[in-house]
C-alpha positions as CSV (number, residue, x, y, z in Angstrom):
1,M,-47.5,18.5,-53.4
2,S,-47.7,21.0,-50.6
3,E,-49.7,24.2,-50.9
4,N,-46.4,26.1,-50.9
5,T,-45.2,24.3,-54.1
6,Y,-45.7,25.9,-57.5
7,N,-45.2,24.2,-60.9
8,L,-45.2,26.5,-64.0
9,L,-44.0,26.6,-67.6
10,G,-45.3,23.2,-68.2
11,G,-43.9,21.9,-65.0
12,R,-40.3,22.7,-66.0
13,V,-39.8,25.1,-63.1
14,Q,-40.9,24.1,-59.6
15,V,-40.8,26.6,-56.8
16,E,-41.3,25.6,-53.1
17,V,-41.5,28.0,-50.2
18,I,-40.0,26.4,-47.0
19,D,-38.7,27.3,-43.5
20,Q,-41.7,29.4,-42.6
21,K,-41.5,31.5,-45.7
22,M,-37.8,32.3,-45.2
23,R,-36.5,30.3,-48.2
24,A,-37.7,29.5,-51.7
25,T,-36.2,26.5,-53.5
26,V,-36.2,26.0,-57.3
27,S,-35.8,22.9,-59.4
28,I,-35.5,23.2,-63.2
29,K,-36.4,20.2,-65.5
30,A,-34.5,19.4,-68.7
31,P,-36.1,20.1,-72.1
32,A,-38.2,17.2,-73.2
33,D,-36.5,17.2,-76.6
34,D,-34.3,19.3,-78.9
35,K,-37.3,21.3,-80.1
36,E,-38.2,22.6,-76.7
37,P,-36.4,25.9,-76.1
38,D,-34.0,26.5,-73.3
39,L,-35.3,28.4,-70.3
40,V,-33.8,31.8,-69.5
41,L,-33.5,33.8,-66.3
42,Q,-36.7,35.7,-66.9
43,D,-38.7,32.5,-67.1
44,V,-37.5,31.5,-63.6
45,L,-38.1,35.0,-62.3
46,L,-41.6,35.0,-63.7
47,T,-42.3,31.7,-61.9
48,L,-41.0,33.1,-58.6
49,K,-43.1,36.2,-59.1
50,L,-46.3,34.1,-59.8
51,A,-45.5,32.2,-56.6
52,G,-45.4,35.4,-54.7
53,V,-41.6,35.5,-54.1
54,K,-40.3,39.0,-54.3
55,F,-37.5,39.3,-51.8
56,G,-33.9,38.0,-51.5
57,I,-33.8,36.5,-55.0
58,N,-30.3,35.3,-56.1
59,E,-30.3,36.0,-59.8
60,K,-26.6,35.0,-60.2
61,L,-27.2,31.6,-58.8
62,I,-30.3,31.0,-61.0
63,D,-28.3,32.1,-64.0
64,K,-25.5,29.7,-63.1
65,Y,-27.8,26.7,-62.8
66,L,-29.3,27.6,-66.2
67,A,-25.9,28.1,-67.9
68,E,-24.5,24.9,-66.5
69,K,-27.8,23.0,-67.2
70,K,-28.0,21.6,-63.7
71,W,-31.4,20.0,-64.3
72,D,-33.5,18.5,-61.5
73,Q,-31.2,19.9,-58.8
74,L,-32.9,21.6,-55.9
75,F,-31.3,24.9,-54.9
76,V,-32.2,28.0,-52.8
77,A,-33.1,30.7,-55.2
78,A,-34.4,33.2,-52.6
79,E,-33.7,33.8,-49.0
80,G,-35.2,36.2,-46.5
81,T,-33.5,38.0,-43.6
82,Y,-34.3,36.9,-40.1
83,P,-35.3,39.5,-37.5
84,A,-32.4,40.4,-35.2
85,V,-32.5,40.2,-31.4
86,G,-31.9,43.6,-29.8
87,N,-29.6,44.5,-26.9
88,D,-30.5,43.0,-23.5
89,A,-31.5,45.2,-20.6
90,I,-28.4,46.8,-18.9
91,F,-27.8,48.5,-15.6
92,G,-25.8,51.6,-14.7
93,Y,-24.3,51.2,-11.3
94,N,-23.4,54.1,-9.1
95,F,-21.0,52.0,-7.1
96,S,-18.3,49.4,-7.8
97,T,-19.7,45.9,-8.3
98,T,-16.3,44.3,-7.8
99,K,-15.6,44.4,-4.2
100,S,-12.0,43.3,-3.4
101,L,-9.3,44.0,-0.9
102,K,-6.6,42.6,-3.1
103,P,-3.6,44.9,-3.8
104,Q,-2.6,45.7,-7.4
105,I,0.6,43.9,-8.5
106,K,2.4,45.7,-11.3
107,D,4.4,44.1,-14.1
108,D,7.7,44.7,-12.2
109,G,6.3,42.8,-9.1
110,H,5.8,46.0,-7.1
111,I,2.6,45.9,-4.9
112,D,0.6,49.2,-4.8
113,Y,-1.3,49.1,-1.5
114,K,-3.2,52.2,-2.4
115,E,-4.9,50.7,-5.4
116,I,-7.6,48.5,-3.8
117,N,-11.4,48.2,-4.0
118,I,-13.0,48.6,-0.7
119,I,-16.6,48.5,0.7
120,C,-18.9,51.0,-1.0
121,S,-21.1,53.2,1.2
122,A,-24.3,55.1,0.4
123,N,-26.1,58.1,1.9
124,K,-29.9,58.2,2.2
125,D,-31.5,58.9,-1.2
126,D,-28.3,58.3,-3.2
127,L,-28.8,56.9,-6.7
128,L,-27.7,53.3,-6.7
129,I,-28.8,51.8,-10.0
130,K,-30.5,52.9,-13.2
131,K,-32.0,50.4,-15.6
132,I,-31.8,50.8,-19.4
133,S,-34.6,48.7,-20.9
134,P,-34.0,46.1,-23.6
135,V,-34.0,47.2,-27.2
136,Q,-35.9,45.8,-30.2
137,G,-33.7,44.3,-32.9
138,T,-33.9,45.2,-36.6
139,N,-36.7,43.8,-38.6
140,G,-36.5,40.9,-41.0
141,V,-38.2,40.2,-44.3
142,D,-39.5,36.8,-45.6
143,V,-39.3,35.9,-49.3
144,F,-42.9,37.2,-49.8
145,G,-41.7,40.6,-48.7
146,N,-43.5,40.5,-45.4
147,V,-41.8,42.5,-42.6
148,L,-41.0,40.4,-39.6
149,P,-40.6,42.6,-36.4
150,G,-37.3,42.5,-34.6
151,K,-37.1,40.7,-31.3
152,F,-36.5,42.4,-28.0
153,G,-33.4,41.5,-26.0
154,K,-33.7,39.8,-22.6
155,D,-35.3,41.8,-19.8
156,F,-33.9,41.7,-16.3
157,N,-35.0,43.4,-13.1
158,I,-33.0,44.2,-10.0
159,T,-34.9,43.7,-6.8
160,A,-34.8,46.7,-4.5
161,G,-34.0,44.9,-1.2
162,T,-33.6,46.0,2.4
163,G,-32.6,49.6,2.8
164,T,-33.5,50.6,-0.8
165,Y,-36.5,51.8,-2.8
166,K,-37.6,52.5,-6.4
167,D,-38.0,56.1,-7.3
168,P,-41.8,56.8,-7.5
169,N,-41.2,59.2,-10.4
170,D,-39.0,56.7,-12.4
171,A,-39.4,53.0,-11.8
172,S,-36.1,52.3,-13.6
173,V,-34.1,54.0,-10.7
174,I,-33.2,52.4,-7.3
175,K,-32.1,54.6,-4.5
176,A,-30.8,54.1,-0.9
177,A,-33.5,54.4,1.8
178,T,-30.9,54.7,4.5
179,D,-27.2,55.4,5.2
180,G,-25.2,52.2,5.1
181,I,-23.1,49.7,3.1
182,I,-24.2,48.7,-0.4
183,M,-24.6,45.0,-0.8
184,F,-25.1,43.7,-4.4
185,N,-25.5,40.1,-5.4
186,P,-24.9,39.8,-9.2
187,K,-26.4,36.2,-9.2
188,S,-29.7,36.9,-7.5
189,L,-29.8,40.6,-8.8
190,I,-30.7,42.0,-5.4
191,V,-29.3,45.3,-4.1
192,E,-29.5,46.2,-0.4
193,V,-28.1,48.9,1.9
194,Q,-27.1,47.2,5.1
195,K,-26.1,48.8,8.4
196,L,-22.8,47.5,9.8
197,Y,-23.0,45.2,12.8
198,A,-20.1,46.3,15.0
199,I,-18.6,44.5,18.1
200,P,-16.2,46.9,19.9
201,G,-14.3,44.0,21.6
202,S,-13.8,40.3,20.8
203,V,-16.2,37.5,19.8
204,D,-16.1,35.4,22.9
205,F,-18.4,34.4,25.8
206,S,-19.7,38.0,26.1
207,T,-21.1,37.9,22.6
208,G,-21.6,34.2,21.8
209,N,-21.5,33.1,18.2
210,V,-22.4,35.7,15.6
211,H,-25.0,34.9,12.9
212,V,-26.2,38.0,11.2
213,K,-27.3,39.3,7.7
214,S,-25.1,42.3,7.6
215,S,-21.4,43.2,7.5
216,V,-19.5,42.5,10.7
217,D,-16.8,44.7,12.3
218,I,-14.9,43.1,15.1
219,G,-12.8,45.5,17.3
220,G,-10.7,42.6,18.9
221,D,-10.2,38.9,18.1
222,V,-12.4,36.0,17.3
223,K,-11.6,33.6,20.1
224,T,-11.2,29.9,20.1
225,G,-14.3,27.8,19.5
226,F,-16.6,30.7,18.4
227,S,-18.0,31.2,14.9
228,I,-19.2,34.0,12.6
229,T,-21.7,33.5,9.8
230,T,-22.8,36.2,7.4
231,P,-23.7,36.7,3.7
232,Y,-21.6,39.9,3.7
233,D,-18.1,41.1,4.7
234,I,-16.2,40.5,8.0
235,N,-13.5,42.9,9.3
236,V,-11.4,41.8,12.3
237,K,-9.0,44.2,13.8
238,G,-7.2,41.6,15.9
239,R,-6.8,37.9,14.8
240,I,-8.8,34.8,14.3
241,E,-7.9,32.0,16.8
242,H,-9.2,28.4,16.1
243,A,-12.6,29.7,15.0
244,E,-15.0,28.9,12.3
245,I,-15.8,31.6,9.8
246,M,-18.5,31.5,7.0
247,C,-19.0,34.6,4.9
248,E,-20.0,35.2,1.3
249,G,-18.3,38.6,1.1
250,N,-14.6,39.5,1.9
251,L,-12.7,38.6,5.0
252,N,-10.2,41.2,6.3
253,V,-8.1,40.3,9.3
254,K,-5.6,42.9,10.4
255,G,-3.6,40.5,12.7
256,G,-3.6,37.0,11.4
257,I,-5.3,33.6,11.2
258,V,-4.3,30.7,13.5
259,G,-6.0,27.3,13.5
260,D,-5.3,23.7,14.2
261,N,-6.4,22.3,10.7
262,I,-9.7,21.3,12.2
263,Q,-11.9,24.4,11.9
264,L,-12.9,25.6,8.5
265,I,-12.8,29.2,7.1
266,K,-15.0,29.5,4.0
267,V,-15.2,32.8,2.2
268,G,-17.1,33.8,-1.0
269,G,-14.9,36.9,-1.8
270,D,-11.3,37.6,-1.0
271,I,-9.2,37.1,2.2
272,H,-6.7,39.7,3.3
273,T,-4.7,39.1,6.4
274,G,-1.3,39.3,8.0
275,Y,-0.5,35.6,8.2
276,I,-2.1,32.2,8.1
277,R,-0.9,29.2,10.2
278,D,-2.3,25.7,10.5
279,Q,-5.6,26.6,8.9
280,Q,-8.1,25.0,6.5
281,I,-9.5,27.6,4.0
282,I,-11.8,27.5,1.1
283,C,-12.0,30.8,-0.7
284,H,-13.8,31.6,-3.9
285,G,-11.8,34.7,-4.4
286,G,-8.1,35.5,-3.8
287,V,-6.1,34.9,-0.7
288,Y,-3.6,37.7,0.3
289,A,-1.3,37.2,3.3
290,A,1.4,39.7,4.2
291,T,4.2,37.6,5.7
292,E,3.5,33.9,5.9
293,I,1.3,30.9,5.0
294,S,2.5,27.8,6.9
295,S,1.2,24.3,7.4
296,S,-2.2,25.2,5.9
297,T,-4.6,23.7,3.4
298,I,-5.9,26.5,1.1
299,E,-8.2,26.3,-1.9
300,S,-8.6,29.6,-3.8
301,G,-10.8,30.3,-6.8
302,D,-8.5,33.1,-7.9
303,E,-4.9,33.5,-6.7
304,V,-2.8,33.1,-3.5
305,T,-0.3,36.0,-3.0
306,L,2.2,36.8,-0.3
307,T,2.2,40.6,-0.4
308,K,5.4,41.4,1.5
309,P,8.8,40.8,-0.3
310,D,9.8,38.2,2.3
311,G,6.4,36.6,2.4
312,R,6.8,32.8,2.5
313,I,4.8,29.6,2.0
314,V,6.1,26.7,4.2
315,G,4.5,23.3,4.3
316,G,0.9,22.4,3.6
317,K,-1.1,22.3,0.3
318,I,-1.9,25.6,-1.5
319,I,-4.3,25.3,-4.5
320,A,-5.2,28.4,-6.6
321,S,-6.9,28.6,-9.9
322,S,-4.7,31.2,-11.7
323,K,-1.6,32.1,-9.7
324,I,0.6,31.6,-6.6
325,Y,3.0,34.5,-5.8
326,A,5.4,34.4,-2.9
327,G,8.9,35.5,-1.8
328,S,9.9,32.0,-0.9
329,A,8.4,28.5,-0.9
330,G,9.5,25.7,1.5
331,N,12.5,26.0,3.7
332,K,16.0,24.6,4.2
333,Y,14.6,21.6,6.1
334,D,12.9,20.3,3.0
335,V,9.4,20.6,4.4
336,P,7.0,19.1,1.9
337,T,5.1,21.9,0.3
338,L,2.6,21.5,-2.6
339,L,1.8,24.5,-4.8
340,E,-0.9,23.7,-7.4
341,V,-2.5,26.0,-10.1
342,G,-4.5,25.6,-13.3
343,A,-7.8,24.2,-12.2
344,N,-11.2,25.9,-12.2
345,F,-12.5,26.2,-8.7
346,E,-16.2,26.0,-9.7
347,H,-15.8,22.5,-11.2
348,R,-13.5,21.0,-8.5
349,E,-16.2,19.1,-6.7
350,R,-17.6,17.7,-9.9
351,Y,-14.1,16.7,-11.0
352,N,-13.2,15.1,-7.7
353,K,-16.4,13.1,-7.5
354,K,-16.0,11.7,-11.0
355,F,-12.3,10.9,-10.2
356,E,-13.4,8.9,-7.1
357,Q,-16.0,7.0,-9.1
358,I,-13.4,6.1,-11.7
359,T,-11.0,4.8,-8.9
360,E,-13.8,2.8,-7.4
361,S,-14.8,1.3,-10.8
362,H,-11.2,0.5,-11.6
363,N,-10.9,-1.3,-8.2
364,Q,-14.0,-3.3,-8.8
365,A,-12.7,-4.4,-12.2
366,E,-9.4,-5.4,-10.7
367,T,-11.1,-7.4,-8.0
368,I,-13.1,-9.4,-10.6
369,K,-9.9,-9.9,-12.7
370,K,-8.1,-11.4,-9.7
371,K,-10.9,-13.9,-9.3
372,I,-10.7,-14.8,-13.0
373,D,-6.9,-15.3,-12.7
374,L,-7.4,-17.6,-9.7
375,M,-9.9,-19.7,-11.6
376,D,-7.5,-19.8,-14.6
377,E,-4.8,-21.3,-12.4
378,S,-7.1,-23.8,-10.4
379,L,-9.6,-25.1,-13.0
380,P,-8.5,-27.6,-15.7
381,D,-11.0,-26.1,-18.3
382,P,-12.3,-22.8,-16.8
383,G,-14.1,-21.9,-20.1
384,M,-16.7,-24.6,-19.4
385,N,-17.4,-23.3,-15.9
386,N,-20.6,-21.2,-15.6
387,A,-19.3,-19.1,-12.7
388,Y,-16.1,-18.4,-14.7
389,K,-18.3,-17.3,-17.7
390,A,-20.3,-15.0,-15.4
391,L,-17.1,-13.4,-14.0
392,K,-15.8,-12.8,-17.5
393,D,-19.1,-11.0,-18.4
394,Q,-18.9,-9.0,-15.2
395,H,-15.3,-8.0,-15.9
396,K,-16.2,-6.9,-19.4
397,A,-19.2,-4.8,-18.1
398,A,-16.9,-3.2,-15.4
399,I,-14.3,-2.3,-18.0
400,E,-16.9,-0.7,-20.2
401,H,-18.3,1.2,-17.3
402,W,-14.8,2.4,-16.3
403,E,-14.2,3.6,-19.9
404,R,-17.5,5.5,-20.0
405,M,-16.6,7.3,-16.8
406,C,-13.1,8.1,-18.2
407,A,-14.8,9.7,-21.2
408,D,-17.0,11.7,-18.9
409,L,-13.9,12.9,-17.0
410,K,-12.4,14.1,-20.2
411,E,-15.4,16.2,-20.8
412,I,-15.4,17.6,-17.3
413,E,-11.7,18.4,-17.7
414,K,-12.5,20.8,-20.5
415,D,-14.2,23.1,-17.9
416,Y,-12.0,22.1,-14.9
417,F,-8.7,23.0,-16.6
418,N,-10.1,26.0,-18.5
419,V,-7.7,28.5,-16.8
420,D,-5.6,30.9,-18.9
421,N,-1.9,31.0,-18.3
422,P,-1.7,29.5,-14.7
423,V,1.6,30.3,-13.1
424,V,3.7,30.0,-9.9
425,M,6.1,32.8,-9.2
426,I,8.7,32.7,-6.4
427,M,10.5,36.0,-6.2
428,K,13.4,34.8,-4.0
429,T,14.0,31.1,-3.1
430,V,12.2,27.9,-3.7
431,F,13.6,25.0,-1.7
432,N,14.0,21.3,-2.1
433,G,10.9,19.5,-1.0
434,V,8.5,21.8,-2.9
435,T,6.2,20.2,-5.5
436,I,4.7,22.3,-8.3
437,K,1.5,21.0,-10.0
438,I,-0.1,22.6,-13.0
439,R,-3.1,20.7,-14.3
440,H,-1.8,17.2,-14.8
441,A,1.9,18.1,-14.9
442,V,4.1,17.8,-11.8
443,Y,7.5,19.3,-11.1
444,E,9.5,18.3,-8.0
445,V,12.1,20.8,-6.9
446,K,15.4,18.9,-6.2
447,Q,17.7,21.9,-5.5
448,E,17.3,25.5,-4.4
449,M,16.4,28.0,-7.1
450,N,16.1,31.7,-7.0
451,H,13.7,34.2,-8.6
452,V,11.9,31.6,-10.8
453,M,8.6,31.2,-12.5
454,F,6.8,27.9,-13.2
455,K,4.4,27.6,-16.1
456,L,3.1,25.1,-18.6
457,N,4.9,24.5,-21.9
458,G,2.8,22.0,-23.7
459,D,2.2,19.2,-21.2
460,Q,5.3,19.8,-19.2
461,I,6.1,22.4,-16.5
462,E,8.8,24.9,-17.5
463,C,11.0,26.6,-15.0
464,S,12.4,30.0,-16.1
465,P,14.0,33.0,-14.4
466,I,11.9,36.0,-13.6
467,K,13.4,39.0,-15.5
């Protein structure tokens, strides 16, 4: 018997305090004979009191066990309240933390070019961030009546990076140390104020490749064969021609983007441009082109939108997590055009890797099976052949391995296909030759349709008119 167990009233009531003094259990023994009186509520309450239990006693439950004579059944007669966890530290931002150049698309399909989020600037000594410290939660009480202090929420700190400083009179405040552009990384919790790196002309032999840790402003073009790498935004007033771009912020190209499907453009934020032709793009945010996307391979972690009413997608493979929106898709020459939505960008690499492993495993099992089939045809009694037996064991192991990986893929799909209401919207014409894919479902367009929307209805793709 533990030191937290109490037997009273001739051993008829046993009290045990468990779960770090947060619960007290009771067990009531039956009377030894008819002469022994029945216990009443006060008897059990007295036992609890003598055991030191004074908080959270459930008198109704005790009464029920006595009335129904539930002898020798353990039940929780008293329960404390656990200390609560308070609010985590929060931050007040004096700037927009969602930098995006994407236009706002209203319910009627109208695009409002004025409603956009652009780069945030700061003047020297501007307030950037104020921290509100974590709060302690409400106290708890154990069954002995001891107060258990509430727990504080999680504490976070934002690092005052380049171009910023903490107010010497208030350490919870971060201010700008210089004029510039505010750069905030919500993952690393670092805020910086960066000066803009401006090139009046084009990125060409006069500048060489550009690798900087600031936003970049290009007055002309990015010429063939050159590259720009930055953890921040890139603004190009001309166009990008067969160039490699790597930026973790937004990419804004006033002209357009022209490639040869060899160079890669990889962007952490949104892309906003006039047109895209023959280009490979991986974009964690949204892709917004005014007039055209043609013969390109684009992967977007948000949406792909043609912002002009006549904006068209012709040829290539366009993959977006949530939405594809265009004036037309394909053309009258039935150019193959794949439009795919409904997959979570962040889990694409993990999903594709597992899918490749499953395919390889299936091929291995099929190869072994062919060898078994050949021996079945050529040997008079293959079951007596040791090599045949070994192949059978290998085939069984390969199938089991394949089944395990298929089960793993099912688990990955829970995250990979966790996208709410994926949709493809074509405001004018979708042509024959266009294939719509939403998660596992595939819809092949066999005839021209106008003003249509494709979305999932169960496991099938439903095509309906846009009202």
